VOTIGU-8423 format. One record per residue: residue number from 1; residue in three letters; x, y, z of N, C-alpha, C in turn. Coordinates in nm, 2 decimals, padded with zeros to 4 digits. Example, Ala and Ser with C-alpha at 12.3 -4.5 7.8 and 13.67 -1.06 7.14 Angstrom:
2
+-----+-----+--------+--------+--------+--------+--------+--------+--------+--------+--------+
|   i |  aa |     nx |     ny |     nz |    cax |    cay |    caz |     cx |     cy |     cz |
+-----+-----+--------+--------+--------+--------+--------+--------+--------+--------+--------+
|   1 | ALA |  01.32 | -00.57 |  00.78 |  01.23 | -00.45 |  00.78 |  01.32 | -00.33 |  00.78 |
|   2 | SER |  01.28 | -00.22 |  00.71 |  01.37 | -00.11 |  00.71 |  01.29 |  00.00 |  00.79 |
+-----+-----+--------+--------+--------+--------+--------+--------+--------+--------+--------+
***
This chain:
136
+-----+-----+--------+--------+--------+--------+--------+--------+--------+--------+--------+
|   i |  aa |     nx |     ny |     nz |    cax |    cay |    caz |     cx |     cy |     cz |
+-----+-----+--------+--------+--------+--------+--------+--------+--------+--------+--------+
|   1 | MET | -08.56 | -12.58 | -03.68 | -08.53 | -12.45 | -03.65 | -08.40 | -12.41 | -03.72 |
|   2 | MET | -08.39 | -12.29 | -03.77 | -08.27 | -12.24 | -03.84 | -08.19 | -12.17 | -03.74 |
|   3 | GLN | -08.07 | -12.23 | -03.70 | -07.98 | -12.16 | -03.61 | -07.85 | -12.13 | -03.68 |
|   4 | ASN | -07.81 | -12.21 | -03.78 | -07.68 | -12.19 | -03.85 | -07.71 | -12.19 | -04.00 |
|   5 | ILE | -07.68 | -12.08 | -04.06 | -07.71 | -12.07 | -04.21 | -07.57 | -12.05 | -04.28 |
|   6 | MET | -07.55 | -12.13 | -04.38 | -07.43 | -12.11 | -04.47 | -07.47 | -12.05 | -04.60 |
|   7 | VAL | -07.40 | -11.95 | -04.64 | -07.42 | -11.90 | -04.78 | -07.29 | -11.92 | -04.86 |
|   8 | ALA | -07.31 | -11.99 | -04.97 | -07.20 | -12.02 | -05.06 | -07.17 | -11.90 | -05.14 |
|   9 | VAL | -07.04 | -11.85 | -05.14 | -07.00 | -11.73 | -05.20 | -06.90 | -11.76 | -05.31 |
|  10 | ASP | -06.93 | -11.70 | -05.43 | -06.83 | -11.72 | -05.54 | -06.78 | -11.59 | -05.60 |
|  11 | GLY | -06.83 | -11.48 | -05.54 | -06.78 | -11.35 | -05.58 | -06.85 | -11.29 | -05.71 |
|  12 | SER | -06.94 | -11.36 | -05.77 | -07.01 | -11.31 | -05.89 | -07.12 | -11.21 | -05.85 |
|  13 | ASP | -07.15 | -11.13 | -05.95 | -07.26 | -11.03 | -05.93 | -07.39 | -11.11 | -05.90 |
|  14 | ASN | -07.41 | -11.22 | -05.97 | -07.53 | -11.30 | -05.95 | -07.54 | -11.35 | -05.80 |
|  15 | ASN | -07.43 | -11.38 | -05.75 | -07.42 | -11.44 | -05.61 | -07.47 | -11.34 | -05.51 |
|  16 | ARG | -07.46 | -11.21 | -05.53 | -07.50 | -11.11 | -05.44 | -07.65 | -11.13 | -05.40 |
|  17 | ILE | -07.73 | -11.17 | -05.49 | -07.87 | -11.19 | -05.46 | -07.89 | -11.30 | -05.35 |
|  18 | ALA | -07.81 | -11.41 | -05.36 | -07.81 | -11.51 | -05.27 | -07.76 | -11.46 | -05.13 |
|  19 | VAL | -07.66 | -11.38 | -05.13 | -07.61 | -11.33 | -05.01 | -07.71 | -11.24 | -04.94 |
|  20 | ASP | -07.78 | -11.15 | -05.02 | -07.88 | -11.07 | -04.96 | -07.99 | -11.15 | -04.90 |
|  21 | TYR | -08.03 | -11.26 | -04.96 | -08.14 | -11.35 | -04.91 | -08.09 | -11.41 | -04.78 |
|  22 | ALA | -07.96 | -11.46 | -04.78 | -07.91 | -11.53 | -04.66 | -07.91 | -11.43 | -04.54 |
|  23 | VAL | -07.87 | -11.31 | -04.57 | -07.86 | -11.21 | -04.46 | -08.00 | -11.18 | -04.41 |
|  24 | ASP | -08.10 | -11.17 | -04.50 | -08.24 | -11.15 | -04.45 | -08.29 | -11.27 | -04.37 |
|  25 | LEU | -08.26 | -11.39 | -04.41 | -08.30 | -11.51 | -04.35 | -08.24 | -11.51 | -04.21 |
|  26 | ALA | -08.11 | -11.48 | -04.20 | -08.04 | -11.49 | -04.07 | -08.10 | -11.38 | -03.97 |
|  27 | LYS | -08.13 | -11.27 | -04.02 | -08.19 | -11.16 | -03.94 | -08.33 | -11.21 | -03.89 |
|  28 | LYS | -08.41 | -11.26 | -03.98 | -08.55 | -11.31 | -03.95 | -08.55 | -11.41 | -03.84 |
|  29 | TYR | -08.46 | -11.51 | -03.85 | -08.46 | -11.62 | -03.75 | -08.36 | -11.60 | -03.64 |
|  30 | GLY | -08.28 | -11.49 | -03.64 | -08.18 | -11.47 | -03.53 | -08.07 | -11.58 | -03.54 |
|  31 | ALA | -08.04 | -11.62 | -03.66 | -07.95 | -11.73 | -03.68 | -07.81 | -11.68 | -03.71 |
|  32 | LYS | -07.71 | -11.77 | -03.69 | -07.57 | -11.74 | -03.72 | -07.55 | -11.76 | -03.87 |
|  33 | LEU | -07.48 | -11.66 | -03.93 | -07.45 | -11.67 | -04.07 | -07.31 | -11.69 | -04.10 |
|  34 | THR | -07.28 | -11.78 | -04.19 | -07.14 | -11.81 | -04.22 | -07.13 | -11.81 | -04.38 |
|  35 | ALA | -07.04 | -11.72 | -04.43 | -07.01 | -11.72 | -04.57 | -06.90 | -11.81 | -04.60 |
|  36 | VAL | -06.91 | -11.89 | -04.70 | -06.81 | -11.99 | -04.74 | -06.77 | -11.97 | -04.88 |
|  37 | THR | -06.64 | -11.96 | -04.90 | -06.59 | -11.95 | -05.04 | -06.48 | -12.07 | -05.06 |
|  38 | VAL | -06.49 | -12.12 | -05.18 | -06.39 | -12.23 | -05.21 | -06.31 | -12.19 | -05.33 |
|  39 | PHE | -06.18 | -12.18 | -05.32 | -06.10 | -12.15 | -05.43 | -06.08 | -12.28 | -05.51 |
|  40 | ASP | -06.13 | -12.29 | -05.63 | -06.14 | -12.41 | -05.71 | -06.00 | -12.44 | -05.77 |
|  41 | SER | -05.95 | -12.55 | -05.71 | -05.81 | -12.59 | -05.74 | -05.81 | -12.65 | -05.88 |
|  42 | SER | -05.91 | -12.71 | -05.93 | -05.91 | -12.78 | -06.06 | -05.90 | -12.68 | -06.17 |
|  43 | LYS | -05.95 | -12.55 | -06.15 | -05.95 | -12.45 | -06.26 | -05.83 | -12.36 | -06.24 |
|  44 | ASN | -05.75 | -12.38 | -06.14 | -05.64 | -12.29 | -06.11 | -05.52 | -12.37 | -06.08 |
|  45 | GLU | -05.48 | -12.46 | -06.17 | -05.36 | -12.54 | -06.16 | -05.24 | -12.45 | -06.13 |
|  46 | GLY | -05.15 | -12.49 | -06.05 | -05.03 | -12.42 | -06.02 | -05.05 | -12.31 | -05.92 |
|  47 | MET | -05.17 | -12.29 | -05.87 | -05.19 | -12.18 | -05.77 | -05.16 | -12.23 | -05.63 |
|  48 | ASN | -05.14 | -12.36 | -05.61 | -05.12 | -12.41 | -05.47 | -05.01 | -12.34 | -05.39 |
|  49 | TYR | -04.91 | -12.29 | -05.46 | -04.80 | -12.22 | -05.39 | -04.81 | -12.07 | -05.38 |
|  50 | GLN | -04.92 | -12.02 | -05.43 | -04.93 | -11.87 | -05.43 | -05.04 | -11.84 | -05.33 |
|  51 | LYS | -05.02 | -11.87 | -05.20 | -05.12 | -11.86 | -05.10 | -05.16 | -11.71 | -05.08 |
|  52 | ALA | -05.07 | -11.62 | -05.09 | -05.11 | -11.48 | -05.07 | -05.21 | -11.44 | -05.18 |
|  53 | TYR | -05.19 | -11.48 | -05.30 | -05.29 | -11.45 | -05.41 | -05.42 | -11.52 | -05.39 |
|  54 | VAL | -05.42 | -11.64 | -05.35 | -05.54 | -11.72 | -05.32 | -05.62 | -11.65 | -05.20 |
|  55 | GLN | -05.55 | -11.61 | -05.10 | -05.61 | -11.54 | -04.99 | -05.67 | -11.41 | -05.03 |
|  56 | GLU | -05.61 | -11.33 | -05.12 | -05.66 | -11.21 | -05.18 | -05.79 | -11.23 | -05.25 |
|  57 | ILE | -05.79 | -11.33 | -05.33 | -05.92 | -11.37 | -05.41 | -06.03 | -11.41 | -05.31 |
|  58 | ASN | -06.00 | -11.49 | -05.22 | -06.10 | -11.53 | -05.12 | -06.16 | -11.41 | -05.04 |
|  59 | GLU | -06.07 | -11.32 | -05.00 | -06.11 | -11.20 | -04.92 | -06.20 | -11.12 | -05.01 |
|  60 | LYS | -06.17 | -11.10 | -05.14 | -06.25 | -11.02 | -05.23 | -06.38 | -11.09 | -05.25 |
|  61 | ASN | -06.39 | -11.22 | -05.26 | -06.51 | -11.29 | -05.28 | -06.60 | -11.28 | -05.16 |
|  62 | LEU | -06.55 | -11.28 | -05.04 | -06.62 | -11.27 | -04.92 | -06.66 | -11.13 | -04.87 |
|  63 | SER | -06.60 | -11.03 | -04.93 | -06.61 | -10.89 | -04.88 | -06.76 | -10.85 | -04.89 |
|  64 | TYR | -06.83 | -10.88 | -05.00 | -06.97 | -10.84 | -05.01 | -07.05 | -10.89 | -04.89 |
|  65 | ALA | -07.04 | -11.02 | -04.87 | -07.12 | -11.09 | -04.76 | -07.09 | -11.03 | -04.63 |
|  66 | VAL | -06.96 | -11.01 | -04.60 | -06.92 | -10.95 | -04.47 | -06.97 | -10.81 | -04.45 |
|  67 | ASN | -06.96 | -10.73 | -04.56 | -07.00 | -10.59 | -04.55 | -07.16 | -10.58 | -04.54 |
|  68 | LYS | -07.23 | -10.66 | -04.62 | -07.37 | -10.66 | -04.62 | -07.43 | -10.70 | -04.49 |
|  69 | SER | -07.37 | -10.80 | -04.43 | -07.43 | -10.85 | -04.30 | -07.39 | -10.75 | -04.19 |
|  70 | LYS | -07.28 | -10.69 | -04.20 | -07.24 | -10.59 | -04.10 | -07.34 | -10.47 | -04.11 |
|  71 | ASP | -07.36 | -10.42 | -04.23 | -07.46 | -10.31 | -04.25 | -07.60 | -10.34 | -04.20 |
|  72 | GLU | -07.64 | -10.47 | -04.20 | -07.77 | -10.51 | -04.16 | -07.77 | -10.55 | -04.01 |
|  73 | GLY | -07.66 | -10.54 | -03.94 | -07.65 | -10.58 | -03.80 | -07.66 | -10.72 | -03.78 |
|  74 | CYS | -07.61 | -10.80 | -03.87 | -07.62 | -10.95 | -03.87 | -07.48 | -11.00 | -03.88 |
|  75 | PRO | -07.41 | -11.03 | -03.77 | -07.27 | -11.07 | -03.78 | -07.25 | -11.19 | -03.87 |
|  76 | CYS | -07.14 | -11.20 | -03.94 | -07.12 | -11.30 | -04.04 | -06.97 | -11.36 | -04.02 |
|  77 | SER | -06.96 | -11.48 | -03.99 | -06.83 | -11.54 | -03.99 | -06.80 | -11.60 | -04.13 |
|  78 | THR | -06.67 | -11.63 | -04.15 | -06.63 | -11.68 | -04.29 | -06.55 | -11.81 | -04.28 |
|  79 | ILE | -06.56 | -11.88 | -04.38 | -06.48 | -12.00 | -04.40 | -06.42 | -11.99 | -04.54 |
|  80 | GLN | -06.29 | -12.01 | -04.55 | -06.22 | -12.01 | -04.68 | -06.15 | -12.15 | -04.69 |
|  81 | THR | -06.17 | -12.21 | -04.81 | -06.11 | -12.34 | -04.83 | -06.06 | -12.35 | -04.98 |
|  82 | PHE | -06.00 | -12.45 | -05.01 | -05.93 | -12.47 | -05.13 | -05.96 | -12.62 | -05.18 |
|  83 | GLY | -06.01 | -12.63 | -05.30 | -06.04 | -12.77 | -05.35 | -06.16 | -12.76 | -05.45 |
|  84 | ASN | -06.22 | -12.88 | -05.46 | -06.34 | -12.89 | -05.55 | -06.46 | -12.83 | -05.48 |
|  85 | PRO | -06.52 | -12.72 | -05.54 | -06.63 | -12.65 | -05.47 | -06.74 | -12.74 | -05.42 |
|  86 | VAL | -06.78 | -12.83 | -05.50 | -06.90 | -12.92 | -05.46 | -06.85 | -13.01 | -05.34 |
|  87 | GLN | -06.74 | -13.07 | -05.35 | -06.70 | -13.16 | -05.24 | -06.68 | -13.08 | -05.11 |
|  88 | CYS | -06.61 | -12.97 | -05.12 | -06.59 | -12.89 | -05.00 | -06.72 | -12.84 | -04.94 |
|  89 | LEU | -06.81 | -12.79 | -05.02 | -06.94 | -12.74 | -04.97 | -07.02 | -12.85 | -04.91 |
|  90 | LEU | -07.02 | -12.97 | -04.97 | -07.09 | -13.08 | -04.91 | -07.04 | -13.12 | -04.78 |
|  91 | GLU | -06.91 | -13.12 | -04.76 | -06.85 | -13.16 | -04.64 | -06.89 | -13.06 | -04.53 |
|  92 | ILE | -06.87 | -12.93 | -04.56 | -06.90 | -12.82 | -04.47 | -07.05 | -12.82 | -04.43 |
|  93 | SER | -07.14 | -12.86 | -04.52 | -07.28 | -12.86 | -04.50 | -07.33 | -12.94 | -04.38 |
|  94 | LYS | -07.25 | -13.03 | -04.34 | -07.28 | -13.12 | -04.22 | -07.31 | -13.03 | -04.09 |
|  95 | ASP | -07.25 | -12.92 | -04.09 | -07.25 | -12.83 | -03.97 | -07.36 | -12.73 | -03.97 |
|  96 | PHE | -07.45 | -12.73 | -04.08 | -07.54 | -12.62 | -04.09 | -07.69 | -12.67 | -04.11 |
|  97 | ASP | -07.78 | -12.58 | -04.08 | -07.92 | -12.62 | -04.09 | -07.98 | -12.59 | -04.23 |
|  98 | VAL | -07.92 | -12.50 | -04.30 | -07.96 | -12.47 | -04.43 | -07.84 | -12.40 | -04.51 |
|  99 | ILE | -07.84 | -12.42 | -04.64 | -07.75 | -12.36 | -04.73 | -07.82 | -12.27 | -04.82 |
| 100 | VAL | -07.77 | -12.15 | -04.84 | -07.82 | -12.06 | -04.94 | -07.71 | -12.04 | -05.05 |
| 101 | CYS | -07.75 | -12.06 | -05.18 | -07.66 | -12.05 | -05.28 | -07.72 | -11.98 | -05.41 |
| 102 | GLY | -07.64 | -11.93 | -05.49 | -07.69 | -11.87 | -05.62 | -07.69 | -11.97 | -05.73 |
| 103 | ASN | -07.75 | -11.93 | -05.84 | -07.76 | -12.02 | -05.96 | -07.74 | -11.93 | -06.08 |
| 104 | LEU | -07.65 | -11.97 | -06.17 | -07.62 | -11.89 | -06.28 | -07.72 | -11.91 | -06.39 |
| 105 | GLY | -07.81 | -12.01 | -06.38 | -07.91 | -12.03 | -06.48 | -07.86 | -12.09 | -06.61 |
| 106 | ARG | -07.75 | -12.16 | -06.61 | -07.70 | -12.22 | -06.74 | -07.79 | -12.34 | -06.77 |
| 107 | SER | -07.81 | -12.36 | -06.90 | -07.88 | -12.48 | -06.94 | -07.82 | -12.54 | -07.06 |
| 108 | GLY | -07.87 | -12.65 | -07.10 | -07.82 | -12.72 | -07.22 | -07.68 | -12.76 | -07.21 |
| 109 | PHE | -07.60 | -12.74 | -07.32 | -07.46 | -12.79 | -07.33 | -07.37 | -12.72 | -07.22 |
| 110 | ALA | -07.39 | -12.60 | -07.19 | -07.31 | -12.53 | -07.09 | -07.33 | -12.60 | -06.95 |
| 111 | ARG | -07.45 | -12.64 | -06.92 | -07.47 | -12.70 | -06.79 | -07.41 | -12.84 | -06.79 |
| 112 | ILE | -07.42 | -12.91 | -06.90 | -07.36 | -13.05 | -06.91 | -07.21 | -13.03 | -06.90 |
| 113 | LEU | -07.15 | -12.94 | -06.97 | -07.01 | -12.92 | -06.97 | -06.95 | -12.88 | -06.83 |
| 114 | LEU | -07.02 | -12.78 | -06.78 | -06.97 | -12.72 | -06.65 | -07.02 | -12.78 | -06.53 |
| 115 | GLY | -07.14 | -12.84 | -06.54 | -07.20 | -12.90 | -06.42 | -07.27 | -12.78 | -06.34 |
| 116 | SER | -07.33 | -12.81 | -06.24 | -07.40 | -12.71 | -06.16 | -07.38 | -12.74 | -06.01 |
| 117 | VAL | -07.30 | -12.65 | -05.95 | -07.27 | -12.66 | -05.81 | -07.41 | -12.66 | -05.73 |
| 118 | SER | -07.50 | -12.57 | -05.76 | -07.62 | -12.56 | -05.69 | -07.70 | -12.69 | -05.70 |
| 119 | GLU | -07.70 | -12.75 | -05.82 | -07.78 | -12.87 | -05.84 | -07.72 | -12.98 | -05.76 |
| 120 | LYS | -07.59 | -12.99 | -05.76 | -07.53 | -13.10 | -05.68 | -07.55 | -13.08 | -05.53 |
| 121 | LEU | -07.55 | -12.95 | -05.48 | -07.58 | -12.93 | -05.34 | -07.72 | -12.97 | -05.31 |
| 122 | VAL | -07.82 | -12.94 | -05.40 | -07.96 | -12.98 | -05.37 | -07.96 | -13.14 | -05.36 |
| 123 | ARG | -07.89 | -13.20 | -05.44 | -07.90 | -13.35 | -05.45 | -07.83 | -13.42 | -05.33 |
| 124 | PHE | -07.72 | -13.36 | -05.28 | -07.63 | -13.43 | -05.19 | -07.60 | -13.36 | -05.06 |
| 125 | ALA | -07.65 | -13.24 | -05.04 | -07.61 | -13.17 | -04.91 | -07.68 | -13.24 | -04.79 |
| 126 | HIS | -07.62 | -13.22 | -04.68 | -07.66 | -13.28 | -04.55 | -07.78 | -13.20 | -04.49 |
| 127 | CYS | -07.82 | -13.09 | -04.56 | -07.93 | -13.01 | -04.50 | -08.01 | -12.95 | -04.62 |
| 128 | PRO | -08.12 | -12.88 | -04.59 | -08.19 | -12.82 | -04.70 | -08.11 | -12.71 | -04.77 |
| 129 | VAL | -08.14 | -12.69 | -04.90 | -08.07 | -12.59 | -04.98 | -08.17 | -12.49 | -05.04 |
| 130 | TYR | -08.15 | -12.36 | -05.03 | -08.22 | -12.26 | -05.10 | -08.14 | -12.22 | -05.22 |
| 131 | VAL | -08.19 | -12.23 | -05.34 | -08.12 | -12.19 | -05.46 | -08.19 | -12.06 | -05.50 |
| 132 | ILE | -08.11 | -11.95 | -05.50 | -08.16 | -11.82 | -05.54 | -08.12 | -11.78 | -05.68 |
| 133 | ARG | -08.22 | -11.75 | -05.76 | -08.19 | -11.71 | -05.90 | -08.22 | -11.56 | -05.92 |
| 134 | LYS | -08.15 | -11.50 | -06.00 | -08.17 | -11.36 | -06.04 | -08.30 | -11.35 | -06.12 |
| 135 | LYS | -08.39 | -11.26 | -06.09 | -08.51 | -11.24 | -06.16 | -08.48 | -11.18 | -06.29 |
| 136 | GLU | -08.53 | -11.23 | -06.40 | -08.51 | -11.18 | -06.53 | -08.61 | -11.08 | -06.57 |
+-----+-----+--------+--------+--------+--------+--------+--------+--------+--------+--------+
***
């Protein structure tokens, strides 16, 4: 039974499709929805001491999920954290029944170079993962 749904939020336009899906899923099952954003410390060296700026970015990234769920009558709580996105999301996944995340659809060298958060979640999360892709 789905009672606690996590949606991984990165603030990208592509991610909005995943948020929309997560909100619909939460409404359908009457589940609690939590939007999670991770400020990637590895790509933002030197940001550790600029907490106000990090908070601003996190709030911006979460705003679509919060507003969408509010508009749909589906309350959404949020979690903001700082670190490696995959490691943080995997740790947080212990407390959820399902994760909804987006996928940028990279392939080939770009995927090897950058890795895929969604792929790693599918492999290692503590719960099922729905990967939502933008229809081409």
